Every structure is written in C-alpha cells, then in structure tokens.
C-alpha positions in Angstrom: -39.0 15.9 -10.4 -38.5 15.6 -13.9 -39.8 12.5 -14.0 -43.3 14.0 -13.3 -43.5 14.7 -16.8 -43.9 10.7 -17.6 -45.7 9.8 -14.8 -48.6 12.3 -13.3 -51.2 13.3 -14.8 -54.3 12.2 -16.3 -52.5 12.4 -19.8 -49.9 9.8 -18.7 -51.9 7.2 -17.4 -50.1 4.7 -20.4 -47.1 5.9 -19.2 -47.7 4.8 -15.4 -49.5 1.6 -17.0 -46.2 0.8 -18.5 -44.4 1.5 -15.4 -46.9 -0.8 -13.4 -45.9 -3.5 -16.0 -42.3 -3.3 -15.1 -43.2 -3.7 -11.1 -43.5 -0.3 -10.1 -46.4 0.8 -7.5 -48.7 3.6 -7.4 -46.1 4.8 -3.9 -43.7 4.6 -6.6 -44.9 7.3 -8.5 -44.1 10.1 -6.1 -40.8 9.2 -6.0 -37.5 10.0 -7.4 -36.6 8.1 -10.7 -32.9 7.2 -10.6 -31.1 5.6 -13.4 -28.3 3.3 -12.9 -25.9 3.2 -16.0 -24.3 0.1 -15.7 -21.6 -0.8 -18.7 -21.7 -4.4 -17.9 -20.5 -7.0 -20.1 -19.7 -10.2 -20.6 -16.6 -9.6 -22.9 -14.4 -7.1 -20.5 -13.1 -8.7 -17.9 -13.2 -4.8 -16.0 -16.7 -5.5 -16.3 -17.9 -8.9 -15.7 -18.6 -8.2 -12.0 -20.8 -5.2 -12.5 -23.8 -6.9 -11.8 -23.0 -6.9 -8.4 -21.9 -3.3 -8.2 -25.5 -2.6 -9.6 -27.8 -4.6 -6.8 -25.4 -2.9 -4.3 -26.3 0.9 -6.1 -30.1 -0.1 -6.6 -30.5 -1.1 -2.9 -28.9 2.2 -1.7 -31.2 3.8 -3.9 -33.8 2.2 -2.6 -33.3 2.9 0.5 -32.3 6.6 0.3 -36.6 6.9 -1.4 -36.1 6.4 -4.9 -36.8 4.0 -7.9 -33.9 2.7 -9.6 -34.0 1.6 -13.1 -31.1 0.0 -14.4 -30.0 0.7 -18.2 -26.9 0.0 -19.8 -24.2 1.2 -22.5 -21.6 -0.4 -24.4 -18.2 -1.4 -23.2 -14.8 -2.3 -25.2 -11.8 -4.1 -23.8 -8.5 -2.6 -25.3 -6.4 -5.5 -24.2 -8.8 -7.7 -26.4 -9.4 -5.2 -29.1 -5.2 -4.4 -29.2 -3.3 -4.6 -32.2 -6.2 -5.6 -34.7 -8.8 -3.4 -36.5 -11.1 -3.7 -33.6 -9.0 -0.9 -32.0 -10.7 1.3 -34.6 -13.5 1.2 -32.1 -12.5 1.9 -29.0 -12.4 6.1 -29.0 -15.1 6.4 -31.2 -17.0 3.9 -28.3 -16.8 7.2 -26.2 -18.8 9.3 -27.9 -21.7 6.5 -28.6 -21.6 5.9 -24.9 -22.4 9.6 -24.2 -24.8 9.6 -26.6 -26.5 7.0 -25.7 -26.7 8.2 -22.1 -28.1 11.4 -23.1 -30.6 9.4 -25.2 -31.8 6.6 -22.7 -31.4 9.6 -19.5 -33.7 12.2 -21.2 -36.3 9.5 -22.9 -37.6 8.1 -19.9 -36.9 11.4 -17.9 -34.7 10.4 -15.0 -34.6 12.6 -12.1 -31.1 11.5 -11.3 -27.9 9.2 -12.3 -25.5 7.0 -11.0 -23.1 5.8 -13.2 -21.3 2.3 -13.3 -18.1 2.3 -15.0 -14.4 1.1 -15.1 -12.6 0.8 -18.2 -10.9 3.4 -20.7 -13.3 4.8 -22.9 -16.2 3.9 -20.7 -15.2 6.3 -17.6 -15.1 9.7 -20.1 -17.6 9.0 -22.0 -20.3 8.4 -19.3 -18.5 11.9 -17.4 -19.0 13.4 -20.9 -22.7 12.5 -20.6 -22.7 13.5 -16.9 -22.0 17.2 -17.6 -24.3 16.9 -20.9 -27.1 16.3 -19.0 -26.1 17.8 -15.5 -28.8 15.9 -13.7 -27.8 15.3 -9.8 -25.2 12.3 -10.7 -22.3 10.2 -9.1 -20.2 7.8 -10.2 -19.0 4.5 -9.0 -16.3 2.4 -10.8 -16.0 -1.9 -10.8 -12.8 -1.2 -9.3 -8.7 -1.7 -10.3 -7.7 -6.0 -10.6 -5.7 -7.3 -8.3 -1.9 -8.3 -9.8 -1.3 -12.0 -10.9 1.0 -13.5 -9.0 3.7 -16.1 -11.5 5.4 -18.7 -9.2 9.0 -19.6 -10.3 12.2 -21.5 -8.3 13.4 -17.7 -7.8 10.0 -17.2 -5.7 6.9 -15.0 -6.6 6.5 -12.4 -9.0 3.7 -9.9 -9.4 2.6 -9.8 -13.1 -0.1 -8.1 -15.3 -1.2 -7.5 -18.5 1.7 -5.3 -19.6 4.3 -8.3 -18.3 2.4 -10.3 -21.2 2.6 -7.4 -24.2 6.6 -7.2 -23.0 7.1 -11.1 -22.9 6.2 -11.2 -26.6 8.9 -9.0 -27.5 10.9 -11.7 -24.9 9.9 -14.6 -27.2 10.6 -12.8 -30.4 14.2 -12.2 -29.5 14.2 -16.1 -28.3 15.3 -14.7 -24.4 11.5 -16.9 -23.9 9.4 -19.6 -24.7 6.4 -19.7 -25.8 5.7 -22.2 -23.4 6.5 -20.2 -20.5 4.8 -17.3 -22.4 1.5 -19.3 -22.0 2.4 -19.4 -18.3 2.5 -16.3 -18.0 -1.0 -15.5 -19.6 -2.7 -18.0 -17.2 -2.0 -16.1 -14.6 -1.4 -12.2 -15.1 -4.7 -11.5 -15.5 -6.1 -13.2 -12.1 -10.0 -12.0 -11.8 -12.8 -9.2 -12.9 -11.4 -6.2 -12.2 -9.7 -2.8 -14.7 -6.2 -3.9 -15.4 -3.8 -3.6 -12.5 -1.3 -0.6 -13.2 -1.9 2.7 -13.9 -3.3 2.4 -16.7 -5.6 4.0 -18.6 -8.8 2.6 -16.7 -7.2 3.5 -13.7 -5.8 6.6 -14.2 -9.7 7.9 -15.5 -11.3 6.4 -12.3 -8.8 7.9 -9.7 -9.1 11.4 -11.6 -12.8 10.9 -11.5 -12.3 10.7 -7.7 -9.6 13.3 -7.3 -12.7 15.5 -9.5 -14.9 15.0 -6.7 -17.5 12.6 -9.1 -16.4 9.6 -7.0 -16.3 9.0 -3.5 -13.6 8.1 -1.1 -12.1 4.9 -2.8 -13.4 4.5 -6.4 -10.0 4.9 -7.8 -8.4 2.2 -5.6 -10.6 -0.2 -3.6 -9.7 -3.8 -5.7 -12.7 -5.3 -7.6 -12.9 -7.5 -5.1 -12.8 -6.3 -1.7 -16.2 -6.0 -0.1 -15.7 -2.3 0.3 -16.5 -1.6 -3.5 -20.0 -3.5 -2.9 -20.5 -1.4 0.5 -19.1 2.1 -1.7 -21.8 0.7 -4.4 -24.7 1.3 -2.2 -23.2 4.1 -0.2 -22.8 5.8 -4.0 -26.7 4.6 -4.6 -27.6 6.4 -1.0 -25.7 9.3 -1.4 -27.6 10.4 -5.4 -30.8 10.7 -3.6 -28.6 13.7 -1.0 -27.6 14.9 -4.5 -31.1 15.4 -5.6 -32.4 16.9 -2.5 -29.7 19.5 -2.5 -29.4 20.1 -6.2 -25.5 19.3 -7.0 -25.3 18.8 -10.2 -22.3 17.8 -11.9 -21.9 21.0 -13.5 -21.0 22.3 -9.5 -18.3 20.1 -9.1 -16.5 19.6 -12.7 -14.8 23.2 -13.6 -11.8 24.7 -13.8 -10.5 24.0 -10.6 -11.7 20.5 -10.4 -10.4 19.8 -13.7 -6.6 21.3 -12.3 -6.8 19.1 -9.2 -7.6 15.9 -11.9 -4.3 16.6 -13.6 -2.3 17.3 -10.7 -3.4 13.7 -9.3 -2.9 12.4 -12.5 1.2 13.9 -12.8 1.6 12.8 -9.4 0.7 9.3 -10.0 2.4 9.2 -13.4 -0.7 8.0 -15.0 -1.6 7.4 -18.5 -1.1 9.4 -21.6 -4.9 9.2 -22.7 -5.6 11.1 -19.6 -4.9 14.3 -21.2 -7.2 13.2 -24.2 -10.2 12.6 -22.2 -10.0 15.2 -19.7 -9.9 17.4 -22.1 -13.0 16.0 -24.2 -14.7 16.6 -20.6 -13.5 19.9 -19.8 -15.1 20.9 -23.5 -18.4 19.1 -22.6 -18.3 20.8 -19.5 -17.4 24.6 -21.4 -14.5 24.7 -19.3 -11.8 26.0 -21.1 -8.4 24.4 -20.8 -5.4 24.4 -22.6 -2.5 21.7 -23.4 0.0 24.6 -22.5 -1.6 24.7 -19.1 -0.8 21.1 -18.8 2.4 21.9 -18.5 2.3 24.6 -16.1 0.7 22.0 -13.8 3.3 19.5 -14.7 5.9 21.8 -13.6 4.8 22.4 -10.3 3.9 18.7 -9.3 6.4 16.3 -7.9 5.9 12.7 -9.0 5.2 10.6 -6.2 3.8 7.1 -7.0 5.7 5.2 -9.7 3.1 2.3 -10.6 2.8 -0.1 -13.5 4.2 0.3 -15.8 6.8 2.9 -14.6 7.3 0.9 -11.6 6.7 -2.2 -9.7 3.4 -1.2 -7.3 -0.1 -1.8 -8.8 -2.9 -0.3 -7.5 -3.5 -2.5 -4.9 -0.6 -1.2 -3.3 -1.6 3.0 -3.2 -4.7 1.7 -1.8 -3.0 0.3 1.0 -1.0 3.1 1.0 -3.8 5.5 1.4 -5.4 5.8 -2.0 -5.9 9.2 -3.8 -6.6 11.3 -0.5 -3.4 10.2 0.6 -1.7 11.3 -2.6 -4.1 14.3 -2.3 -3.0 15.1 1.0 0.5 15.5 0.1 -0.2 18.3 -2.7 -3.0 20.1 -0.4 -0.5 23.3 -1.5 -1.3 22.8 -5.3 -4.6 22.0 -5.3 -7.8 23.6 -4.8 -8.9 22.6 -1.4 -12.8 23.9 -1.5 -13.3 21.8 -4.6 -16.5 20.3 -4.0 -17.1 16.6 -4.5 -20.6 14.6 -4.3 -19.5 13.4 -1.0 -21.3 16.6 0.3 -17.3 17.4 1.7 -14.7 19.8 0.1 -11.5 18.0 -0.9 -9.7 19.7 2.2 -12.4 17.8 4.8 -11.6 14.4 2.9 -7.9 15.0 3.0 -8.2 15.9 7.0 -9.2 12.3 7.1 -6.6 10.9 5.4 -3.7 8.7 6.4 0.0 7.8 4.6 0.7 4.0 5.4 3.8 3.6 3.2 6.1 6.4 2.3 7.4 4.2 -0.6 4.6 4.1 -2.5 3.2 7.2 -1.9 6.3 9.5 -1.2 6.7 12.5 0.2 7.0 15.9 -2.1 10.5 16.0 -0.2 11.5 12.1 -1.6 9.9 12.6 -5.3 11.1 10.3 -7.8 11.4 13.9 -10.0 10.0 17.1 -9.0 8.3 17.0 -11.9 4.9 15.8 -12.9 4.8 12.2 -14.7 3.6 13.4 -18.0 3.9 16.5 -20.0 3.2 18.0 -23.6 5.7 18.7 -26.1 5.6 21.4 -29.0 8.1 22.0 -32.1 8.2 22.4 -36.0 6.7 18.4 -35.6 3.7 19.2 -33.5 2.8 22.5 -33.3 -0.1 21.8 -31.9 1.3 19.4 -29.6 2.2 15.7 -28.2 2.2 13.8 -25.1 4.6 11.7 -23.8 4.2 9.6 -20.3 7.6 11.1 -18.9 7.7 9.3 -15.5 8.0 5.6 -18.0 10.9 7.2 -19.9 14.3 6.0 -19.2 16.6 9.1 -18.3 18.8 8.2 -21.3 16.6 8.8 -23.3 15.1 12.3 -22.3 17.1 13.8 -24.8 17.8 12.1 -28.3 18.2 12.8 -31.9 18.2 9.9 -34.7 17.1 8.9 -38.2 13.6 8.5 -38.8 12.1 5.1 -39.5 8.4 6.1 -41.0 4.7 3.3 -41.4 2.1 4.5 -42.0 0.4 2.1 -40.1 0.6 -0.1 -36.3 1.0 -3.2 -38.4 3.9 -2.0 -40.7 6.1 -1.0 -37.8 4.9 -4.3 -35.1 6.2 -6.3 -38.7 9.6 -4.2 -38.7 9.9 -4.7 -35.0 9.5 -8.3 -35.2 12.2 -8.8 -38.0 14.9 -6.9 -36.1 15.1 -4.1 -38.5 14.6 -1.4 -36.3 18.2 -0.1 -35.3 19.3 1.3 -31.9 19.1 4.9 -32.2 16.5 4.8 -34.4 13.2 7.0 -34.3 9.8 5.1 -35.1 7.4 6.8 -36.8 3.6 5.9 -37.3 1.1 7.7 -38.5 -2.2 8.0 -40.7 -3.4 6.3 -37.0 -4.9 9.5 -35.4 -8.6 10.4 -35.0 -9.3 10.9 -38.4 -6.4 9.3 -40.2 -7.1 6.0 -38.5 -9.6 6.1 -38.2 -10.1 6.0 -34.5 -6.6 6.7 -33.0 -5.6 3.2 -32.1 -3.5 2.4 -28.7 -0.2 1.2 -29.7 0.6 -1.2 -26.9 2.1 -3.7 -29.3 4.5 -1.9 -30.5 6.3 -0.3 -27.1 6.1 -4.1 -25.3 8.1 -5.6 -28.1 10.6 -2.8 -27.7 10.6 -3.0 -24.1 11.0 -6.7 -24.1 13.2 -6.7 -26.5 15.7 -4.1 -23.7 14.9 -1.3 -26.8 13.0 0.9 -25.0 16.1 2.4 -23.7 17.7 2.4 -27.3 14.7 3.6 -29.7 11.9 6.1 -29.2 8.6 5.9 -30.9 6.3 9.2 -32.3 3.0 8.6 -33.5 -0.1 10.3 -34.3 -2.1 7.7 -32.6 -2.3 6.8 -28.9 -0.6 4.4 -26.4 -1.6 2.6 -24.1 -1.5 3.4 -20.2 0.4 0.3 -20.0 3.4 1.7 -22.4 6.4 2.6 -21.3 9.6 4.5 -22.8 10.4 7.2 -24.9 7.0 6.6 -26.9 5.2 10.2 -27.4 2.2 10.1 -28.7 -1.3 12.6 -29.8 1.1 14.4 -32.4 -1.1 17.1 -33.6 -1.8 17.8 -36.4 -2.6 14.6 -37.4 -0.9 13.3 -41.1 -4.2 12.7 -42.1 -5.0 16.6 -41.5 -1.5 17.4 -43.5 0.3 17.9 -40.2 4.3 18.1 -40.1 4.6 14.7 -39.2 3.3 13.6 -42.7 5.8 15.3 -44.4 8.6 12.6 -42.8 11.0 10.6 -44.7 13.3 8.0 -43.5 16.9 9.2 -42.3 15.1 12.7 -41.6 16.2 13.6 -38.0 14.0 13.8 -35.3 15.1 16.0 -32.1 13.1 15.2 -29.0 14.1 17.3 -25.8 11.4 16.1 -23.3 13.0 18.3 -20.2 12.0 21.6 -23.0 9.2 20.3 -23.7 10.4 20.2 -27.2 9.9 17.7 -30.5 11.0 18.9 -33.9 12.6 17.6 -37.0 15.5 18.9 -38.7 13.9 20.7 -41.4 13.2 23.8 -42.4 9.1 25.4 -42.5 9.7 25.6 -46.6 10.8 22.2 -46.6 8.2 20.9 -44.7 5.4 23.0 -46.7 7.1 21.9 -49.8 6.7 18.2 -49.0 3.3 18.5 -47.5 2.2 20.3 -51.0 3.4 17.3 -52.9 1.7 14.9 -51.0 -1.6 13.5 -52.8 -4.7 14.0 -51.2 -5.6 11.9 -48.0 -8.2 8.6 -48.9 -9.8 7.6 -45.8 -9.4 4.2 -45.0 -12.6 3.0 -44.0 -15.7 4.4 -46.4 -18.5 2.4 -44.6 -20.3 2.6 -41.1 -19.9 4.6 -38.0 -16.2 4.8 -38.2 -16.7 7.0 -41.6 -19.0 8.5 -40.0 -16.6 9.1 -36.8 -13.9 10.1 -39.4 -16.0 13.3 -41.0 -17.0 14.6 -37.2 -13.9 14.1 -35.2 -11.3 16.8 -34.4 -7.8 17.2 -33.4 -6.2 15.1 -30.6 -5.0 18.5 -29.7 -8.3 19.9 -28.2 -9.5 15.5 -27.1 -10.6 14.1 -30.3 -14.0 15.4 -29.4 -16.7 16.1 -32.2 -16.7 18.9 -34.0 -19.7 21.4 -33.8 
C-alpha cells in the first residue's frame, strides 16, 4: 500500500506516533488509509451539510476495512460572489482546489480518495485532481437543493435563485416592487444543496455520474433526501473495492467517458461552463478533445429535458423521472455502453436497470425538444477559436440575429447601461476584457443576462463576451469568445455600431469587418494592462491559458 511509506518500518516510528495521536490503533497500521476530501463550508449553501455526508462516507470506508481521514478544500459560492470583484476568484479557485488535493494526498500518502463535492468549481477542480493523482477514487456530491415555493393568490409557484436575479430586472422596469422582491428572496433557496436548476453545479454533478466517477443518483438525489446519505455510505464502501481491484480514475476518465458526459450534457441542456470544465479535465487526463468534436456530439444528440433556466422543471423532477441513468438509456445508441464506472458495472449494465417515470421531464428521442443538443460552439471571424452558447435556452427568434454592437470593457459598465435603460431592442451587447487573463478570472455574468430576461429583452438583445455565463443564464448569451480581448482577439477590435451577425444553426459568430480592418484596429490598440497587479490573481493571469482549451494553466 502507498500508505506504508508513512507507517511501516522502524524509521517510521515517529510517523506512527503522530498517527496514534489522531486516535489510530496498531491494527489500523495494516489497513488502507483513505482520504475523504470534503469541501464543507459555512458560506456555501450547497456545502453547509457536507459534514453529515462525510460521516456517512467515513462509516462506509470503515465498514469496508479502511481507515478514513477527513481533509478539506476551499469552496466559493458563485451566487454570493456574483457581480462584484469576488467573482474574479471563482474560476481561479478550481486550480487551487486541484493543487491542494494533490498536496494533501501526496503529503499523507493516501491509498485512495473519496471526493465530497457539490458546487460549481469544486467538482471540476476535484476531478482534475483525481486524474492527476490517479489513486483509486470515487465522487459523492451533496445533491441539489429543492426548488422554492412562492405562494400567492394565484397559487403556488416553484422558484429558484435564477428567479431572483430575473426579478431584479422587473424591479428596475417598475414591474415588481422591492417588497415583492424580498418576499421572493426569502423562499427561493429553501435549504442546503446546489441551486435547484440545471445550473453549473448540477450540470457537473450529472456529468460526473455520466462519465462514471459517481454512483447512480450522484447528480440528482436531493440534498435533503435520506438516499443521499445512503449513497454516501455506499461510496465509502465502494472505494475499498476500487482499491482492491486497482481501478483508478484514468481507467474510467478517457475519451469515450468524456464523450458520454458531453452527450448527456447536450440532452439535458446543461451549463455552458461544462465545456470549460470538461475540456480542463480532458487536458489533465491527457485526452485530446477539441471544440469541433463537441459540435459533432451536439449534432447527433437530441435535447430531451428542459430544466431551469430553459424550462420549468428542477433537479428534483429529473430525479423522480429516472435521473441521469434514464437519460442515458434514451441515448444508448449514441453512447459507449462498455465504458467502465466506479460502480463496477458498465454503462450498459447500469441503464438496463433504469426506468422512465415521467416522459415529459425526460422526453423520448422521437419527441425531443429539438433534434440537436442544448449546447454548441460558434466559430467565425469574431471567435476564430470558438465561443459557447446554451442553444436550448435561446428564444427561436434569436437563433439568427444581427445588430449593432454596444461595447463595454467590464461587466459593471454593461450592468449600469442595462439598468439605465440605454440598451435598445436589436442591440448586441458586448462585454470584453473579462476573459481568463483579462478579468482576470473570467467572471460569470448572471446579472446582465437576468436583467435582460427580467425586463423582457432576452428575445430582443444578444450578449457576447470573452467572460462566462452562469448556468442559470438564458437568452442569446454567447460566452468564452476566444481569443479573448486581453490576448488581442477580434473582440478587442469592436466598436459601437459594428454589425455583429449571430447564426446559431450554422455555428457562426461574425462581425461585418474585413480581416484587414480587424488587424488594423488591433495594431492600433495600446498594450494590454493587467487590472490586478498583486496576489493570487496576478499569478493566475500570468499562467492561465485560453478558454478554448479549458482555461488551464500553461505548461
């Protein structure tokens, strides 16, 4: 066992003494040491309950003959960090999470790992660490939050965090009072768990299950459901079997399992951030996966479920309808069914036991919302290296659109313009210098998209950026434009009034400028000056690569 290097032999007597200080017994020295990597935090609603999940995991490890040691990582709540400088730290936290797991796992010579995760950057950060370390490992998420219930004279309406962001737009338009807004805020997030729609956290937890690193139900069982703790205990037991059978993350995470994850993502209409994160995981695993390959998957994959923000359903509805395995069963002709999973079963064996309960929540391929997947990549002279759009959340009238650019060099400037009512129908809102390097940190911009939706302008105004959007964003919101403005991408050359052409069915994003005019404008720009000159963000900006390759650190 790897842990023997920290506990066996006369020269390790000091090490054993320290382990005894933790409460270990002499019998424990002959057992595998399992790191239980917990992302518990009292500032993240999706993680507030993870101590209880960890106790169930540790009970499973112990019953399987291992010695569990709980350790921790940081976690950022994107909702709380949104629309202020704190959001600059969200994506950069992913790299710190991966690095911190590597440090603690290697320093203490763990034999295997159980990852307890839930929210946006924690899931991919831990997956990156898992394939980097390649120790026997399994994932258990904290599960999704239940939808909130808003009571009124017209009945009870299901609401969520996205509902509040959109309501701010209605308040700005005078369509809702601040008192009504506060009533909504009080009920939209009713307790622990990752926010209840198909936003980034739940997208990534479903993708973790689809790629085989989580047990059935990992992506959808609600946080407050007793099945969540049962699954956690099973995960603890299962990691011991992975250790015995020497099954490691790189045996599971490969080209075919990442393909399966993207296919499920397309069918569910997941967050655009899945592209960024799955590309980063592929990079860490040494798997080549290009952006055009994502479009190939999208072309073949039907959009089967419309959950918030694209539709009215939430994760609890998806769970009751059959969950991720039921979606995979409907996609079986498009998946690699022999892909391995941490359960010890293949995808084919898992979906054989799956059943559909609600054909409206999970539609059949013959009755899909659309024949193409919910996410796609756009290319053109404005995004030579690609841009990402959640096609399933775009209104039909905005699938093809052209209009004059309204250019802003920060999210704050654009938000002020929207709140002031200076954005007109037909405009294409451009927010630049918000990319991985330019931000730095590639902020999510849920506030601008939600304001437009709340004002009823999401069917009239498009928004493009080299930054990111929340999984809760809807409308013609096109992000990850690459190369970014700070890297002298074409988006840096845009001026107010330039005509931007969006053609989502044809996967195109262009500006009506010649290559020569773009090059001339770029040549006249001053050298990019970093916004942050101290601390971790300065170091992050110096190392981070393009969004088109997952915004991973350059080698």
